[in-house]
N, C-alpha and C positions, 0 to 999 in steps of 0.2 A: 504494499500500500504505500503512496506517496506520502511523505512526513507531513505536510502541511495539511493532509486530510484526516489524521490519525484521530484528532479529538472530536470528530464528528461521531465517532461511534458513541453508542449510549447504551444504559442497562438493560434496554429491550431487546438489543441485537447482539447478545453474546455468543450465540452460533452462527457460523458462518452459513450461508444458504446458497446453492448451487443455481445460479441464474439461468443456467443452460436448460433446467427442466423446468416446468411449468410450476409457477407458485399458485397456492390457493387464493381465489380471489374472495373478497368481502362480498357476501349475497345480502343485499339490503331489499325486499321485495318491497317495501312499504314506501322506499324513495322512487320517484317517477324517473329521475335521470341523475347520474351521477357524473362529475367530471372527469373526463380520461385526460390524464396527463402522459406525455412521452417524456421519458427522462433518457438523456443522450450523454453517456461517459463511457470512457474505455476502462475505468476500474470497475472490476466486478464486484468488489466489496462495496463500494458506495452504491453501485446499481441494487445490489440486495438489501443493503441497509436501508436504503430511501423507498424502494418499492415495498417492502415491510410496512415501514412506517406509514407512507400515505394509505396503502390499503387498508391499515388499521383505523386510519381517519376518513373511511369511505369514499375514497378515489379509485377509479378504475386506472390501471397503470400498466404502458407497455414501454419497453425499454429498446435502445439502440447504443452500440458502440462506435458507430462512425456515419458518415455522411449518407454512403448508399443505405445503410439500415434506417436510418431516420427518414430519408425520402421514401422509402419502401413502407414504412408504418405510416406516413402521412398519406399516402397512394390508397392504403386498403382500409384505413379506418379514418373515423370523424374524431379529431385530438382538439381538445378544448385549450391546452396550453403545453408548450414545449419549456422544459427545463435544461438549459444547454451548456455544458462545461467549454471553457475556452481552450485549455490546455489537452486538444485530444491530439493523437500521434500522427494521423495522416493530414487530413484537412482539418485545420483548426476551427474552433466556435464561431470565430470573427468570419471566416470565410462562409461557413455554414449559415449564419445568421443572415449575410449579405444576399445570399442565393434564394434562401427562404423568404424573406422580405419581399424579392422582388416578384414574386409570385402568389405572396400569400399574406393575410393579417392575422393568422392565428398569434396570439399573444406568447412571447417569449421572455423567460427570466434567464438570464445568464449569470453562470458561477465562474469567479475569478480568482485566482491565486494572489494575485497583486494586491499589495498593501496601499499603494498610492492610488488616486484618481485614474490613471492613464488608462487602464483596462475598461473602466467604469464609463468613461467619457467615449471611448470607442465603441463601445457596445451600444450605448445610447444613439451614437451617431449612425450606427448601421441599422437602427429600428428597433432594439429590444425595448422591452416595456419597463423592465427592471432589472437589477443586479444584486448580487449577494457575495461578500468577500469570504473566501476561505481562509480558515476554518470558520465554521458557521454552526449556530444551533439549529437542530431542526424543527424546533418549534417557531423560530424566526421564519425559516423558509416556508413553513405552512402558513404562517400569517401573511407573508407576501403572496403566495400564492390565491389564498383566499381574497385578498385584497383587488389583484389583478383580475380574477375572475368575476368578482362583485363590480368593478368597474365596469367590465365588458358586458355584463347580463344587466346592469341598471337600465342601460338604453335599448337592451332589445327583449327583454322579458316581460314588460309591463305595458299594455295597451294603453292605460290611463295616461302614462307619462308620453308616449308617442302622440298621443291626441293633443296634448298640451303643449308639446314642442315636436312639432311635425319635421318640418322643413325650413332651413334657416338659410334665406338667399343673401348674397353680398358679393358685389364687384362681378356679376357673372357666374358665381360659384353657387352649388347647392349642396348643403350639407343636411341629410337624411338622418335625423336622430334614432329613428326606430330602426332604420337597417344598418345604422353605423357605416355611411356610405359618403364620399365626397365627390360630385361630379363637376365637369368643366361646363363652361356656356355650350359647350359641343355634345354634351352629355357623354363625354369620356371618363370613365371611373378611373379615379387616382387613389392607389392604394395608399393607406395609413396605418401605421402601427397603432395600438392600443392607447398607449401614451399621446402619440400625436393628435388622434382623434379627440380625446379628452381636452386636450390643451387647448386645440382649435374651438371646441364647443364652449369652452370658458370664455376664450376671447370673443366668440360671436353672441355669447349670451350677455356679454358686458362690453357692448361697442362704445367708443370714444370715451374711455375711462382709463385713467392711468391705474395700472394694477402691479403691484409690486410682485418681486419673485414669490414670496412668502404667500401673498395672497393666491397667485396662481397655483402655487403647490396643495392650497387648501381647496380650492375650486376645482383642480383637475384631479386631484388623487384623494382628496380628504384629509382633514386636520390631523389624523393619527399617522398619515405616512411620514416617513422618516427619508428626507432628501437634502441636496445641498443646492445652492443657487445654480452652479454651473450645470446640473441636470436641466433645468429650464432654459437655459441659454442654448444647450445644445439641440433640445427640442424645437425651439423657436427658430434656430438656423435652419433645420431640416424642413420644417414648415415653410419658410420662405423660399427655400430652394423648389418647393412643390407649387407654391401659389403665386411668387412674384415674378413679374417680367425680368426685372433684375435684381436676383437676391442680394448683390452686394449694395445696392440702393433702394431698399425696400420703400413701399409706400402704404403698404396694407398694415403690417404689423412693425411698427416703429419703436425704437429703442428712446426711452425718455431718460436723459442723463440724471445719475443719482435718484432715478425714482421708478424705473421698471420698464414695462411695455404698454403700449396703446395700439387698440386696433381701431384704425382710422376710417373703415367703412361703414356705412349705413348697411343696418340689417333689418330685412322684412321676413315675414313667416308665410310660408307658402301652403 
């Protein structure tokens, strides 16, 4: 086992499990649906540990040890969230995140062994929804999984919410809250990560108001979410790249010096 991952082990996983054989799933007949997680890591011990842990907490789990296995699992099954390790032996997690985000908006949480912010920022720039630094507490990972899934479900699971916040229109763009889709004036679909969608929704619901980074974190991710200012800057940069005609000279999402950001467009409800 890699040294930086040793403290991930907990009391509930003192016995090693062979992940090459099928692990017993958690059968919860009373649940209408369980979230299906895809764990991508080339460390069998970590896959066994996290598989058991998430199944004990009522999640369906699939595992992959490299890119081909990850994309094969995504092709065969409906995956609700991907937990992706950065330090894979063949194709690293950054490359896989970039490829996946080019074709899918499935939520991604990246696991990084780097203690500084470098890997975190790169992961966010590539479209990851959240990150966690190794070594980590399994309960914190579970909390982050729940938070990301909750943010995704908030705009898709409730018809009442979609009725009150149906489609937000601005500068030729259409943001469909119920479907979590962004479409251009020509009706082209623009893929957004979960974090990008939530941040854009926060801007669109508070147009022409200066919003600090802390306010944006609370609006887009919830007051309980732990983040740092740079994560918002990275998400804004990605949104500008997708929305602005000239991302280096933005007119839609403008930086307010020592203040935060302001969404300059008028917003109407379609």
